N, C-alpha and C positions, 0 to 999 in steps of 0.2 A: 643463262642469265636473262632476266627480263628487263626491258627498258621502261622508263617512267611513262612514256606515252602508251605502251601496251597495257601497263597496269591500270592507268586511268580509263582507257577504253573498255577494258574487261570489266571493271567495276561498274562503270556507267551502263554498259550493255546488259549486265546480269542483275543489277540492282537498280531497276528502272526508277527514274526520278532523281537519281543522285547527281550531285555536283561534286566533282572530285579534283583535288589538287595533290600531286605527288611531288615529294621533295627527296632528293638524293642526299641524305644527311651527311654522309662522309665523302661524297663525290667519288665513290668507288664502284657504283653500279650494283651494289649488294645490300646496302643498308638504306631502306626507304622509310619515309613517313607518309601515310595516307591521311588526308583530311577529307572526310566524307560527310556531306550534308544531304539529308534526306528526311522528308516528312514522315516516312515509315518508322523512323526511330522514336516518334512520339509515344509515350507510355511504355517504352521498352527499357529494361535495365541496361546499364552500360555493358554488361557481359553479353546480353542478347544482341545489342547493337554491333559489338565487335564480332560476334559469331556470324552475323549476317554478312559482314565484309569478308571474314576469313573463309566462309563457305564458298564464296566465289573464287578464292585463290588457293583452295586446298590442293589442287593438282600441281600448281606451281611449286608449293612447298614440298609435296611428295616427290616430284621429279627433280628437286633441288635447283629449279630455275630461279627460286626466290629464297634468299638466305635469312633476311631480317626485315621485319615490317612493324613499325609502331603505328598505332591507329588513333586518330582523334575523330570522334563522331559529333555531329551537331544536328539538331532538328531543324 
């Protein structure tokens, strides 16, 4: 299981320039929402933006450390 602070730090470290807020939507440590703001999202489709975030966390999903993540991206 991944905690919100680890998710925040991982995204900010691997997607430089990001400002990240992580919300535990069900307060169960398994269902998170990531709000990620980054200028690199400019001129990218929503799918491309979300892929950029998901690429950072793919090992967490693969290893089942992360169960559910909704993503909101902003430029």
